[in-house]
C-alpha positions as CSV (number, residue, x, y, z in Angstrom):
1,M,-11.3,7.5,16.8
2,E,-11.3,4.3,14.8
3,K,-9.2,1.6,16.3
4,K,-6.3,0.6,14.1
5,F,-5.3,-2.6,15.8
6,E,-6.7,-5.5,17.8
7,D,-5.2,-6.2,21.2
8,L,-4.7,-9.9,21.9
9,G,-2.7,-9.2,25.0
10,F,0.5,-10.8,23.8
11,S,0.2,-9.0,20.4
12,K,-1.4,-5.9,19.0
13,V,-2.4,-6.9,15.5
14,D,-2.1,-4.1,13.0
15,I,-5.3,-4.4,11.0
16,D,-4.8,-1.0,9.3
17,R,-1.4,-1.7,7.7
18,E,-2.7,-2.8,4.3
19,K,-4.7,0.5,4.0
20,R,-1.6,2.5,4.9
21,T,1.1,0.6,3.0
22,G,-0.5,-1.6,0.4
23,F,0.3,-4.9,2.2
24,P,-1.1,-6.4,5.4
25,E,1.0,-7.2,8.5
26,V,3.3,-10.2,8.0
27,I,3.9,-12.5,10.9
28,Y,7.6,-13.2,11.9
29,G,7.4,-16.9,13.1
30,E,10.6,-17.2,15.1
31,G,10.2,-16.7,18.8
32,K,6.4,-17.1,18.7
33,T,4.5,-20.2,19.8
34,E,2.2,-22.1,17.5
35,D,-0.8,-20.9,19.5
36,Q,0.3,-17.2,19.3
37,I,0.8,-17.5,15.5
38,S,-2.6,-19.2,15.1
39,K,-4.4,-16.4,16.9
40,I,-2.7,-13.7,15.0
41,M,-3.4,-15.5,11.7
42,E,-7.1,-15.7,12.6
43,R,-7.4,-12.0,13.0
44,L,-5.4,-11.1,9.9
45,I,-7.4,-13.5,7.8
46,A,-10.7,-12.1,9.2
47,H,-9.6,-8.6,8.0
48,H,-7.7,-9.3,4.9
49,G,-8.5,-12.8,3.7
50,K,-4.8,-13.6,3.5
51,V,-1.8,-13.9,5.7
52,M,1.9,-14.9,5.5
53,V,4.2,-16.2,8.2
54,T,8.0,-16.0,7.7
55,R,10.8,-18.0,9.4
56,L,8.5,-20.7,10.4
57,S,9.7,-24.2,11.4
58,A,8.3,-27.2,9.7
59,E,7.1,-28.5,13.1
60,K,5.0,-25.4,13.7
61,A,3.8,-25.4,10.2
62,E,2.5,-29.0,10.6
63,G,0.5,-28.0,13.7
64,L,-1.0,-24.9,11.9
65,Y,-2.2,-27.1,9.0
66,T,-4.8,-28.6,11.3
67,R,-6.3,-25.2,12.0
68,F,-5.7,-23.7,8.5
69,P,-5.9,-26.6,6.0
70,K,-5.9,-24.2,3.0
71,A,-2.5,-22.8,4.0
72,E,0.6,-23.7,2.0
73,Y,4.1,-24.2,3.5
74,D,7.3,-23.9,1.6
75,E,10.2,-25.8,3.3
76,V,13.0,-24.0,1.5
77,S,11.9,-20.4,2.3
78,R,10.2,-21.5,5.6
79,I,7.2,-19.4,4.6
80,L,3.5,-20.3,5.3
81,R,1.0,-18.6,3.1
82,Y,-2.8,-18.4,3.3
83,G,-4.8,-16.8,0.5
84,V,-3.4,-14.8,-2.4
85,S,-3.0,-11.1,-3.3
86,N,-5.9,-9.6,-5.2
87,R,-3.4,-7.3,-6.9
88,Q,-1.2,-7.9,-10.0
89,Y,1.5,-5.4,-10.6
90,R,3.0,-4.4,-14.0
91,G,6.5,-5.6,-14.7
92,E,8.3,-8.5,-13.0
93,V,10.8,-9.2,-10.3
94,M,13.8,-11.3,-11.1
95,V,15.5,-13.1,-8.2
96,L,19.0,-14.2,-8.8
97,C,21.4,-16.0,-6.4
98,A,25.0,-16.8,-6.6
99,G,25.0,-20.4,-5.4
100,T,22.7,-23.2,-4.3
101,S,23.5,-22.5,-0.7
102,D,21.8,-19.1,-1.1
103,L,18.5,-20.7,-2.0
104,P,16.7,-20.4,1.4
105,V,17.2,-16.6,1.3
106,A,16.5,-16.3,-2.5
107,E,13.3,-18.3,-2.1
108,E,12.2,-16.2,0.9
109,A,12.4,-13.2,-1.5
110,A,10.7,-15.0,-4.4
111,V,7.8,-16.5,-2.4
112,T,7.2,-13.2,-0.6
113,A,7.1,-11.2,-3.8
114,E,4.7,-13.6,-5.3
115,W,2.4,-13.4,-2.3
116,M,2.4,-9.6,-2.6
117,G,1.2,-9.8,-6.2
118,C,4.4,-9.6,-8.2
119,K,5.3,-11.7,-11.2
120,V,8.5,-13.4,-10.3
121,K,11.3,-15.1,-12.4
122,R,14.1,-17.1,-10.8
123,L,17.7,-17.4,-11.9
124,Y,19.8,-19.5,-9.5
125,D,23.4,-20.6,-9.2
126,V,24.9,-17.9,-11.5
127,G,27.7,-16.7,-9.2
128,V,30.8,-14.9,-10.6
129,A,33.1,-17.8,-10.1
130,G,31.5,-19.1,-13.3
131,I,30.6,-15.9,-15.0
132,D,29.5,-17.5,-18.3
133,R,26.5,-18.9,-16.4
134,L,25.3,-15.3,-15.7
135,L,26.1,-13.9,-19.1
136,A,24.1,-16.7,-20.8
137,Y,21.0,-15.1,-19.4
138,R,21.9,-11.4,-19.9
139,D,19.0,-10.7,-22.2
140,A,16.5,-12.0,-19.7
141,I,18.2,-10.1,-16.8
142,T,18.0,-6.8,-18.7
143,K,14.3,-7.2,-19.3
144,A,13.4,-7.5,-15.6
145,S,11.8,-4.5,-13.9
146,V,13.4,-5.0,-10.5
147,L,16.3,-7.4,-9.6
148,I,16.9,-9.0,-6.2
149,V,20.4,-10.4,-6.2
150,V,21.4,-12.8,-3.4
151,A,25.0,-13.7,-2.7
152,G,27.3,-14.9,0.1
153,M,31.1,-15.4,0.1
154,E,32.5,-12.0,-1.0
155,G,29.1,-10.8,-2.4
156,A,30.3,-9.8,-5.9
157,L,27.2,-10.8,-7.9
158,P,25.0,-7.7,-7.3
159,S,27.8,-5.4,-8.4
160,V,28.2,-7.3,-11.7
161,V,24.5,-7.3,-12.3
162,G,24.2,-3.7,-11.4
163,G,26.8,-2.9,-14.1
164,F,24.7,-4.0,-17.0
165,V,21.0,-3.2,-16.2
166,R,19.1,0.1,-16.1
167,R,16.7,-1.0,-13.4
168,P,16.8,-1.0,-9.5
169,V,19.0,-3.7,-8.0
170,I,18.4,-4.9,-4.5
171,A,21.3,-6.7,-3.0
172,V,21.0,-9.3,-0.3
173,P,24.1,-10.6,1.5
174,T,23.8,-14.1,3.0
175,S,25.5,-15.8,5.9
176,V,27.0,-18.4,3.6
177,G,30.8,-18.5,3.3
178,Y,34.2,-19.4,4.8
179,G,35.8,-17.9,7.9
180,A,36.7,-14.4,6.7
181,H,33.2,-14.1,5.4
182,L,32.3,-13.3,9.0
183,E,28.7,-14.7,8.9
184,G,27.6,-12.3,6.2
185,L,29.5,-9.2,7.3
186,T,32.0,-9.4,4.4
187,P,29.4,-9.5,1.6
188,L,27.3,-6.8,3.4
189,L,30.2,-4.4,3.5
190,G,31.2,-5.3,-0.1
191,M,27.7,-4.6,-1.3
192,L,27.5,-1.3,0.6
193,T,30.7,-0.1,-1.0
194,S,29.8,-1.3,-4.5
195,C,30.7,1.0,-7.4
196,A,27.5,-0.1,-9.2
197,S,25.1,2.8,-9.2
198,G,21.4,2.4,-8.5
199,M,22.0,-0.5,-6.1
200,S,20.4,-0.7,-2.6
201,V,21.3,-3.2,0.1
202,V,19.2,-4.9,2.8
203,N,20.4,-6.7,5.9
204,I,22.1,-10.1,6.0
205,D,19.7,-13.0,5.0
206,N,16.8,-10.5,4.6
207,G,15.1,-11.9,1.6
208,F,11.8,-10.8,2.9
209,G,12.9,-7.1,3.2
210,A,14.2,-7.2,-0.4
211,A,10.9,-8.6,-1.7
212,Y,9.0,-6.0,0.2
213,Q,11.1,-3.2,-1.3
214,A,10.7,-4.7,-4.8
215,S,7.0,-4.9,-4.4
216,L,6.7,-1.3,-3.3
217,I,8.6,-0.3,-6.5
218,L,6.3,-2.2,-8.7
219,Q,3.3,-0.9,-6.8
220,L,4.4,2.7,-7.4
221,A,5.1,2.0,-11.1
222,T,1.7,0.3,-11.6
223,E,-0.2,3.2,-9.9
224,G,1.7,5.7,-12.0
225,V,0.8,3.9,-15.3
226,D,-2.8,3.4,-14.2
227,N,-3.2,7.1,-13.3
228,E,-1.9,8.1,-16.7
229,L,-4.3,5.8,-18.4
230,S,-7.2,7.2,-16.4
231,L,-6.3,10.7,-17.4
232,S,-5.8,9.9,-21.1
């Protein structure tokens, strides 16, 4: 039986994941040493020609640059990328966030989706406290294929967006807000109980998970269109 992973002792690197799911394994940077990340990166690059590390500190990123000089680190999203996707999906992902304080999570989503091969548009600081800011971009919002909507505080923005689009909305609650916000629990529960149909919700601060879901949606849509064209 063909081996589907490489055993490094401290990590079993899933080298078969891209074949199964469409995307290679992504490294979660928190809790791993710089040396551990480096060794996992080496194996993933060897098999896929690309790799992404999430939740990576600037200090670890600086050390990894010496071993992977072609890598790119984004300080806002805390993502390190090496290589690019050889895929380009039809449609586009739009990432919206309610406030500037939500930018780290929003950028985690945007950078992840771009690395996975999606065309991404960003629309930031359009929270419902100043609803005219959102409505000014209504035409652009309705043209997006998938929308990732990031919000803290009471988490109202995804429900508003979900009310005037005919596309999937992926809501991301953030741990940004005052005391009763409960470190993201309040917007999480608000999004889960939203009256806007067609909206899904990921965990608190999980911009990566939202981008992965959006990428899978565009992957499926692209494969469907390509199959129809090949049969015509």
